[in-house]
N, C-alpha and C positions, 0 to 999 in steps of 0.2 A: 768345760766352759765353752760356749758357742762364740762365734766371731762377734755377734752383736753385743753380747755381754762384755767381752773383752774391750770392745770399742767404748762402751759406756764407762767401764772402770778406768780406761786410759783417759777419757775426757774428764772424769772426776779428779784423777791424780794430777793431770795437767792444770786443771782449774785451781786446784789447791796450791800447786807450786807457783803458778803465775800470780796468785793472790799474795804470795809471800808467806803463806801459812805453813807451819810444820804440822805433822800429824797431831802432835800434842796441842797446838793452837786450835786446830779444827775440833779436836775432841772436847776441849774446854768450851768452845762455842756452842756445840750441840749437846753437851752433857753426857758423853759416852767415854769409856776408857780408850786411851790411845791405841791399845792392842786391838780393839775392835775396828778402828779406822784402818790399821795395818792389814787385818784380815779381809776387810772389804776391798781395799785396793789391790790385794794380791789374789782376790777371787776365792779365798779360803772359806768364805761364809756365803750362805745364800741370802742375798739382800732383799728385804721386804720392800714393797712399793712405798710404804709410808716413810721408811728410813731413807730410801733413795730421794724422795721428794725433799725431805728435811736436809739431807746432805747437799743437794743441788741448790736449794735456797740459801743455805749457809755460805755457799760459794758464789752467790749472786748469779745463779743460773735458774732456768725454769725447764720443766719437763713438758713436752707437748707431743701429741700424736699427730703425725703428718701423713696425709695421703701419699702413697708410694709414688704416684705420678708427680707430686710436687716436691719430692725429697731433694732432687738435684738443685732446684731453685732455692730451697731453704738452706741447703748446705753452702751454696755460693754466697748467699746473703750473710750467713754466719761467718764464713771465711773472710769476706770483705770487711765485716765489722771488726774482726780481730786484727786484720792488717792495718786498718786506719787508726786503731788505738795506739798512740805513740808510746815510746819507752817511758817518757816522763809520766804519762797518764797511768801506765801500769805500775810504776813505782809509787805513785800517789795512792792508787787503789790498794796496793799491797800494804802500804804503811797504815792506812785506815783499817783494813781488814785485820791486821795484826793488833792494832790498838783495841778494836772491838773484841777480839779473842782474849786479850789480856783482861779487859773489863769483865767479860763473861766468867773467866777463871776466878777473878777476885770475888765476884758475886757468889760463885759457887763455894769457894773455899772460906770466905769470911762473911757469911750472910748477915750477921748481927754486928759486925765490927764497924761498919761505916754506912752512911746513907749515900748510895751511889747515884741518886737521881740527878744531882747537879753535875757530877762528873760525866755521866752519860749525856746530859743535855749539852754540856760544853763540847764534847766530842762530836755530837751531831751538828752543832753550829759551826765548828771548825771545818767539817766536811763540806759546808756550803761556800767556804771562802777559797779563793785562789791562793794557795800557799806557795811561798818561795822555797828555794832549796834550804835556807837556814831554818825556816819554819818547820819544814818536814823533818829536818835533822833533829830539831827540838822534840817534835812529836815522837820520833824514833827512840830518842834517848829516854824519854819518859816511859814509853812503852816497854823498853828493855828493862828498866828498873822495876816496873810493875810486874813483869813476867817472872822476875827472880825473887819476888817477895815470899817470905815464909808464910805458912798458914797461921791463923790465930790473931789475937788482939795486938800483938807486937807490930803487925803490919799497918795499923791505923795511922800512926804519924807519917809514914812514908806515903800512904794513899792520900792523906790530906795535903802533903807537899806537892804530890803529882797533880792533884786537882787544882791547887793554887797556881802552879806553873802553867797548866793548860788554860785556866781562866785568864791569866795575865797575857798569854799569847793571843787568845781570842779577843781580849779587850784592845790590845795594841793594834791588831789587824782591823778590827771593826771601827776603831776610832781614828785610824790613820787619815791624814788629810790627803786627798787625791792630788795628783800632779795637776798643775794648771794646764788647760788645753792649749795646744800650740795652734796658732792661726794657720789656715791653709795657704795664705799668701800674706805678703807685707807690702804696704805702700811706702815707697821711698819719696822723700821730698825732692830729691835731686833727679827725678825722672824727667828727661828731656823730651820724651815722646808724647807727653800730655798736651 
């Protein structure tokens, strides 16, 4: 394995870990066995370009060819982008990535058991909101329950409960009354300088 290949594999591994995805989560997202993800990350298999593109996109990355002269500038920009993404943003991103992986696994394992359209839409809508810690904790708990569901029709009631919980969370956030704006200043009646 050459240095550039090792660097690419390390970037994929790091991106997966920073996204909060296990190899199993990633395999569910892209539809390959977990053992294949393990072989890719360890360099034990020759990775096809189409597979590399699919893996990168599943991890919210893109592959680009950069002129060698511009490589240092591009690497500096990428490094700064990673540094500015705060810990809370990374946790939020990891939570949503894990939820999407759970949904992909459910779709694959229970294709006829449930209509996933509304659950998928609710998840996409939640991604557009600014979620507080309690909201992210709710999403994590629902995701954990979905990841542990068995295959087959017995999973349907649990999927329906999860969908209902996420819709209630979405509705509560979407219909919350915003805080009243605070005035930039206040006029006092007792001001003697007037």
